C-alpha positions, -999 to 999 in steps of 0.1 A, spaced: 720 -42 -452 723 -11 -431 713 -30 -400 740 -56 -407 766 -28 -410 755 -13 -376 756 -47 -360 792 -53 -373 803 -18 -361 788 -24 -327 804 -58 -324 838 -44 -334 835 -17 -308 827 -42 -281 856 -65 -291 880 -35 -290 871 -31 -253 843 -6 -250 809 8 -260 806 25 -294 809 63 -294 776 81 -290 759 52 -272 748 75 -243 726 106 -250 748 129 -229 779 121 -250 767 147 -276 766 175 -250 773 211 -259 806 227 -250 808 233 -212 804 268 -200 828 281 -174 805 271 -145 798 236 -160 817 203 -161 812 172 -181 831 141 -172 830 110 -194 845 77 -182 847 41 -192 860 30 -158 846 -4 -148 854 5 -111 830 34 -110 800 25 -87 765 27 -100 756 63 -100 723 57 -82 742 51 -50 721 56 -19 747 42 5 775 63 -11 798 33 -18 832 45 -30 838 16 -54 816 -8 -73 800 -37 -55 787 -56 -84 808 -82 -103 810 -94 -139 812 -61 -157 822 -65 -193 822 -28 -203 808 5 -190 804 42 -198 792 71 -177 787 108 -184 784 131 -154 774 167 -155 776 194 -128 762 228 -134 755 260 -115 746 254 -78 732 220 -72 723 212 -108 736 178 -119 728 150 -143 742 116 -150 739 87 -174 755 53 -170 754 21 -190 770 -11 -177 771 -43 -198 777 -75 -177 791 -108 -187 756 -124 -186 720 -118 -175 726 -132 -140 753 -106 -132 730 -78 -143 701 -92 -122 724 -93 -92 734 -57 -98 697 -47 -98 691 -67 -66 721 -50 -49 707 -16 -59 672 -24 -45 689 -37 -13 708 -5 -10 677 16 -15 661 -3 14 691 -2 37 698 35 32 663 47 29 666 70 60 701 78 73 715 105 96 700 133 116 696 170 111 713 185 82 733 153 76 700 133 71 692 119 37 664 97 25 657 76 -6 624 64 -19 618 39 -47 590 24 -68 590 -3 -95 589 7 -131 576 -12 -160 605 -6 -185 629 -31 -199 631 -65 -182 630 -48 -148 632 -13 -136 627 12 -108 624 49 -102 640 65 -72 643 98 -54 669 109 -30 664 139 -7 693 156 10 696 188 31 696 213 3 690 192 -29 679 159 -42 677 136 -72 653 117 -94 667 86 -111 656 56 -132 674 23 -133 665 -4 -159 679 -38 -168 675 -51 -204 692 -85 -208 727 -83 -195 728 -44 -195 719 -20 -167 711 16 -176 709 45 -151 699 81 -157 693 108 -131 691 145 -125 688 169 -96 653 173 -83 633 176 -51 615 142 -48 584 134 -28 578 101 -12 551 91 -36 574 96 -66 547 107 -91 555 92 -125 548 124 -144 580 139 -128 600 111 -143 587 113 -179 619 126 -195 641 100 -176 617 72 -185 616 82 -221 654 80 -222 654 46 -205 628 33 -229 649 44 -259 680 29 -243 664 -5 -238 659 -7 -276 694 8 -284 712 -16 -260 698 -46 -278 719 -37 -308 749 -48 -286 754 -86 -290 767 -89 -255 735 -75 -240 717 -108 -247 683 -93 -252 
């Protein structure tokens, strides 16, 4: 009975044009301190946050709904979480393929202090997944991207990655992604 109520509430939220409140883990963040910022957005034009080629707008098509929470802290500390639900599984697969293509295309760009590099490895989470690391002049990031049905979930944080991307350094991000692959299946549009 409770599951039926949850399914009805999720369906109503999707029909009203968005994801249900509290869908992403970072939505329940503590109040920001003066040196921190949290930004929540439902913009369908926001590019995927794992963005090795630094595209200014989205390149994928068929988005039904999306939500992202972006955090910037002291110095170079940052975190992000993004969920995109596509019209169908094929659009979600294309988004993951574009992401992998960008990770290959922009694996090593620039020279000197303008140089940045990205590394990626497959990840056995959801229907398909990957872990990636980006290294910049003074900082970097670890990220996980997974597809489950017609939904793509990305989560990342500031880190200093190595080329081998040891899985133990991704444990927290992978745990979030595993939980989200279950949670997203409560959305009828995810087609799990």
